N, C-alpha and C positions, 0 to 999 in steps of 0.2 A: 507307686506300683512296685511289687516285689521284683527281685532280679529274675526269678523264674518266669514271672508273667512277661517281663521285658523280652526274654529269649523266645517265649512262645509267640509273642506278638510279632517279633522279627521274622520268625519262620512263616507265620500266616501271611505277612506282607510279601515275602519272597515267592510264595506260592502263586501270587497274582501276576508275577513277572514272566513274560513269555520266554525269556532267555535262560531261566533257571529250571533245570529238568532233574528232579529227583533229589534224594537226600545228599548224595555226594557233592553235587553242585551247590546246594544250599549251604552245606558245611564249609565248602571251599570258599564261597563268597563271604560267609560270616567270619572265617578264619583270618583273612587278610585285613578285614575291617577291625576285628578284635585286636589283632597284632598291633596295628598302627595306634589304636586308642590306648592300649596298655603301654606301648613303647613311649608314647607322649606323656602319660601319667608318670612314668619312671623318669623321663627327662626333666619334668618339673621338680621332682625331688632332688635329682643330681644337680640341677641348676642352683637350687637353694643351698645344697651342702658343699659344693666344690668352689674354691676360689678361682681356679684356672679352667672353669667350665667352657667348653666349645661345642657348638652344635655339630652332631655327627652327620646330619643331612641338611640340605637347604631349608631354610625356615618355612618357605611357602608350602612344603610337603608335610610338615608336622600337623597332627590332627587339629590342634588349636587354631591353625591358620585357615583351614578350608572347611572343616567339618563341625567345629564346636558351636558355631552360631546357628541356631535352629532356623533363622531367617536367611541363612546364607544361600550359596549357589544351589540351584535345583534344575530339574528338567534337562534340556539339551546342553545347557552351559556346564552343568555338573558332569554329565557323561563325557563331554568333550575334554574337560579338565582331567578326568580320571584316565580315559583311554589314550589321549594324545599327549598328555603331559606327565601326570603322576607316575603311571606305570613305566613308560619308556625311561624316565629319568632315574627311577629307583632301581630298575633292572640293570641299568648301565652306569650306576653310581661308581665314581672313583673313590674307593675306600679300602686302602691297604689294611690288612688284618692287624699289623703291628702299630700303625700310626693312627688308625681310626677304627678300632675293633667294633664299636657299636654301629657305625656306618656299614661295616662289613656284614654284620648280622642282618641289617635291613636288606642289603643287596641279595644275600643268600635266601632270605625269606621270600623275596619277590621273584627269585630266579625262574620259578615255574608257576607262580600264582597267576590268576586270571580273573578278570571282571566279567561275570556271567550276566549281570543284570542289564537289560536293554531299556528300561523305563527309568529315566532320571528322577521323576517325581516319586516313584516308589522307593528308589535308592535313597533319596533325601529322607523319606519316612523311616527307613531302616536306620540311617545315621542318627536321626533325632531320638529314636528309641534307645540306641546305644548311649546317647548322651545322658540318659537317665541313670546310668551306672557310673559312680564316682570311684575310679580305681586308685585315687590318692587317699581314700578313706580305708584304713586297715580293716575295719569291721566289714565294710561292704566288699572289700577284696577277698576276705576270708569266706564270706557268704557265697561269693561268686565261684569259689573253688568247688563247692558242691554242684552248682549249676553247670560248671565247666565239665565235670565228670559225666553229667547227663548228656551233654552235647557229644562227648566222646562215645558214650554208649550208643547214641543215635547213629554214629558213623558206621556201626557194625552192619546195618542193613545195606550199606553200599560196599561192604568188604568182600574179599575173596576167601576161598577155603584156607583154613589154617591161620586166619587172622581174627583174633578176638582179644578183648581187653580183660586183663586180670582183675578179678574182684578186689576191692580195696582191702577187705579183710585178709586175703591171702598176701597181698603186697605188704601190708603192715606187719604181718607175722614174720615174713621172710626178712624184712629189714630189721625188725626187732631182734631176731635171733643172730644175724651176722653182726649186728651192733657196730656199724661203722663209726670211726672216731675222727674228730677234726684233724686234718693234716693227712689223712689217708686218701688215696685216689679211689673213686667209686665209679663203676662203669656199668652200663647196660648196652651190650653190643647190638641189640635189636630193640631199640628203646621205644618204638611206636610213638605214642603221644606223651610219654615221659612219666607214667605213673610211678614206676620204681624210683626214678630220679627225684621226683617231687617228694615222695615219701622219705627218701634219704635226706633231702634238704631239711624237712621238718624234724627228722631225728637228730640232725646235727645242730640245729638252731639253739637249743638250750646250752650248748657248749660254747657258743660265741659270746665273749665278754669284752673283747678289745678290738681296736681297729685291725690289728694283725690277725686276730681270729676271723674277722669278717673277710679279709683278703684270702685267708686260707680256705674258707668255705667257697668263695668264688671260683677258686682253682681246682676244687675237689671233684666236681661233677663232670663226667664224660659220657657221651652217648652217640650212637650212630643209627640213623634210620634211612632205609632205602627209598621209601616213597615220599613224594613231595608233601601231600596234605598232612599225614601224621607228623612229618618233620616240622612243618610250620606250626602245627598245634603244640608240639613238644617245645619249640622255641618260645612260644607265647606262654606256655605253662611254666617254663623256667623264669621268664620275666615276672609272672604273677607271684612266683615264690622267692623273688628277690635276687635272682642271679642276674646281675646287671649286664654282663657281656657273655651271653651263652655261645661263644664261638666254639666251645668244645662239644656242642651238639652238631654233629656233622651229617651232611646229606650224602649218603652213599651206601654201598654194600660192604659190610665189615669183612665178608668172606672173599672179597674181590682182590686179594693180594696173597702171595705165597706165605704159608704159615711160618716158614723159616725166616721171613723178612721182618717179622714183628720184633721190635726191640723194646716196646713198652712192657712195664711190669705193673700190674694193677693189684691193689690191695684187697678190694672188695668188688665182687660182681654179683648183682641181683638181676635176674632176667627170666622172661618167659619167651624163649625163642619160638618162632613159627614152627609148628609141626603139622605133618600131613601134606606139606608142600615139597616141591623139588626145585633145585637151583637150575639155572640155565646151563647149557653145554659149556664145558671148559672150566667152570668154577672148581670142579673136583680136582683139577690138575694142580691147584694151589696146595694140596694136601699130600702127605706121604702115600706112595703107591699102594701099600697094603691096606691103607685106611680110606681109600677113595670111595666116595658115594655121592649121589646127587640129592640125598635126603637132607633137608635144611637143618633139622634138629641135631642130627648126627654130626654135621660139620661144625655147628656152633658149640657142641660139647667139646669137640677136639680143640677148637679155638680157645675156649675158656680155660681148659687144662694148660694150654701153652702159655697164655699171657698172665696167668695168676703169678704173683710174686712168690719166690721160693723161700722157705723158712730158713735156708742156710744163711741168708743175708739179713732177714728180719723176721718178725712174726709172720707165719705163713699166710699167703693170700687165701682168702676164704670166699666161698660162693654159695649161693642158694639159687637153684635152677628148677623151673617147672618143666617136667617132661612127661610124655604120655606112657601108658602101660607098654606100648609097643617097644619102647627103648629098653624096658626092664626085661621082657622075655625074648626080644629079637635076637637072631643069630647072625652068623656070617660076619660082616664088617662091624655090626653092633657088638658082637662078642669081643672083638679085638679092641674096640673103643672102651668097653667096660673094663677089660683087663688093664688097659693103659690107665684108666681112671683110678683103679684100685692100687696100681703100682706107684703112680706119681702122687697120689693124694690120699688123705685119710677120709674116705667116704663114711662118715661116722653116723649119719642119720638119713633115713628115708621116711618122710611123712606121706602116708597113702591117703589121698583125699577121696571122699565118697562121690558117688554119681551126682551129677547135677550142679557141681560147683560152678561150671562155666555155662549153665543154661542161661539163655536159650541158644547159645552159639554152637555148642557141641555137646554130645553125650559121651565123648571119649573120656575114660577114666584117666586121672592125672596124679602125679606124685611130685613132691618137692624133695630134691636131692641137696643135702648140705655136705660140703666137703672143704677140707683145708689142704693146701699144697705143701709138699715137703717131706711128709712121712707116709709110708705105705699103709694101707688099710689092714687092721687086725680084726676088728669086729664091726659089724654094721647093725645099728639099732633100727628097728622098724617101729613106727607108731601109726596105728590105723585110726584116723580121725573119725569119730562117730557122729552121726546126726544128733542134733539136740533133741531132748525129750519132746515127743509129739510131732516131730518133723520127719517126713518120709522122703522128701526130695526138696531141692532148692528150686527157685524159679526167679524170673526177672523181677517180680514184685516182692518176693521173699528170699533175698540172697543170703549167703553166709555172713555171719557177723564176727567181728574181731574177738569179741568176748568168748566165743566158742573155743579159742585156743588157750584159755587159761590153764587147762589141765596139762597141755604140752609144756607151757612155760614153767609150771610148778615142778614138773617131772624132769626138765631139761638137764640141769646140772652144769658142770664146768669142764670144758675140753682140756684145760690145763692139767687136771688130775685123771684124765682118761674117762671122764663121765662116771667116776666111781660111785656117785650117789644114785645113779639110775637103777631102777628095779623093774623087773618084768611085772606086768599086770595084764588085765583083760584086753588092753589095747596095745601093749608094748612087748616086744620080744627081741632077742639078740641072736645074730647068726655070725659064726666065725668065718674068717676068710677061707679056711680049709673047706668048709661046707660050700661056700660060694664057688670055689675052684672045682669041686666035685660036680657041681651043677652046671659046669661050663659057663659060669658067670650069668646064669639066668637069675635075675633078681626079683622075679615075679613070685615072691614067697608069701604064702597065705598065713594068716594069723593062726598059730597053733592052739590058741586058747578058745577058739570057737569052732564048733562042728560045722559041717556043710549045711548051709541054709538055702533051701530051694525057694526062689523068689517067683511070685506070680505078678509082680508089678510090671505093667507094660513098658514103662520107661526104662526100668532096669534090664528087662529082657532085650529091648532094642539096643541098649548100650552094650550088653554082652554080645549081641549079634554083630554090632559094629566092630567090637574088639576082635572077634573071631575073623571077620572079613579083613581087618587090618593085618592080622597075623598071616592069613592066607596070602594076601597081596605081597607082604614082605618076603615070604618064602618063595613066591612066584618070581619076584624081581631078582632075588639072590640066585635062583636056578637059571634064569635068563642070563645073568651076568657070568655064571660059571660056564654055561654052554657057549656064550659068545666068546669068552676067553679061549675055550678049547678049540673052537673053530678058527680063531685067529692064529693060534699056535700051529694048527695043522696045515694052514695055507702057505 
């Protein structure tokens, strides 16, 4: 049976269990099972490779000990073992991060995990289906990567506003352009299920030739995810990609400490921070008074500018960040953040993505901002990514493809010579910082090479309407903030 058929069968079995309600719980259930199976497959490899191998968790909780035998525990016996033994022991595991880092990863993974299934016989059927996938086989592991992405896409139906998963084509293009190198620190401060980090690992692997290179790769990857389920999926994703001790995938809110207290300097940041959402009360106090806002994307942009390595010490830290149109045209605090970005970093390229890239999750138009810290912006190049010939919009079944970015790759040039080889064309144009200042840092700059096109496409019209509503909401929030501040000062 193919891996995709195995996953579909598992989902069908779970639908029969009274304890599993909806996609989120199905994925939560599958996630901790997948984690333990992948973890054990990696344990087998480490046991074979290392002379001083020591089990990171008690042997009876390894997948091979209780789940690998298809004729093993089932029914009430299996449920009793999982609920009364496995979960309590792994949640309360004594595993210091420095002396038992892989044990620490297990404890973190299970900190908020939950067994939803109530039928031990159905649970045994799920486990037996998972046993059909061999994670020690490199070909099967690679194939599972594609299926894994499908699982992640399924998670969307259980997500909240502002949460969606970046198409693989966009992720690959961003990583390809920032071109992380072995030995550099690579971070996604809102890593979700780890798409950008997994893509970065794949980008670095051809550079690994020695044991020292392998260790450098292990230490390169950093991520933070606020929610439990995506964090567990990200940890599993890193295991699948050969990161043996993903302790640097942290469960928490990156924004939940004062900006001034960050002492890390990160070489490469690739991220699609949540947008359209707001942070809980008090988070904005971690940021400078004049730049305080509760809008998540704005706070992440400030954070990225702050923690990127400065070129005065080494090659400037570089970033590729997905942001909505609202960031480009927004005013008030958004203007101040964009001014900061242009002063602290060389915002050299903005790739304007077409409608539908994130279908079916959102119709909001998005952009990829590429910048390097250490030198102020002189010119910003814009590149408007066109639809491929014959395509009017993307969809879940017909997503964007990486090959579509070949034109941008050929046009890109080298930052070291100031992108001297770049030329304007029907999709690309350059704007000076003086013009940007005159526009009060409104970066929503239309392509000068094409006249105004009146669209009658319903999806495009709806997307434009959503964009206008977003702009109105932003202005409304800024006005409320100004009035609130004025009232406070008068009291």
